[in-house]
Phi, psi and omega in degrees: 000317179301320179293319180297324181279312189282320187304309180297320179296312180297322179300308182296309183296322181294313182286336177280316193242347183257145175260171180126176181286165177301319179299315179295321179294316179296322178296319179297317179297314180297318181295315179297318180295316179298312182298314180299312182297314180299314182296319177297317179297314178299318181296312181300316179299313181296312182299309183294324177295314179292325176298314180296318180297314180296318179297319179295315182292323183260355177079358179198166178263129177237157185304324181297332181305314183294320179297312182296313180299319180290324176298314179297312179298319179298317179296311184290318189265318186252011182287341178280129181277096177225168185302322181292308181298320179301315181294320179296317180295319178295320177301311181295319181302315181297321180288325178296316181299318176295316181297316179295324177298314179295320179296320179299322178289314181302319182277354179086008178289331179232134181293150176300123180298144178286331177234157177300120181282354185302316179302321178293316178300314179300316180298315181293320180294313180294320177299316181292315184293323179287327174296314177300317181298316183287325189241344181216048187309320185298344181279345182274152179300140187307318181290328175292319176303315181298314180298316182289325175299316178300313184286319191252340178253304183297334182288355177287341182238127180236139178252309178195188184297336180296334176301321181282321186275330185246280182198133189260016174246108182266148176295148178297134178274144183257000000 
């Protein structure tokens, strides 16, 4: 599953934003795919193993088991701060925030909105990320910085249609 998810993403991002030889790019894609796949496999093995162990020890499965097993697996497998783990954690965080928001409404902790809150959420997220990009760029994750630099800085200079189709930041000619 990790390879199916990571390989296409690594392929696109590498050829769009990384420099180097074809060999170096292919090696980078393979390494990212391997790391993502390995970490997911280790996490699933750890999580399921700890779930089975807890269930065996207590004679039944209780809700806290999943939280505890995932915390241990997250610490052991995804605790190293590297680009792959960082991206996976950011992916999960965004989905968790949406899930917790829906759960808060479902449980009655937050009233059902009269209008869809998504447009407001989208506006606040885009406003915040562009403010961070313009004034505190270093606080953003490197691949987001690269994407936003491409979209908002590099797009200020155009040479020809290849800028749009391939990549619009050319090396300085000597």
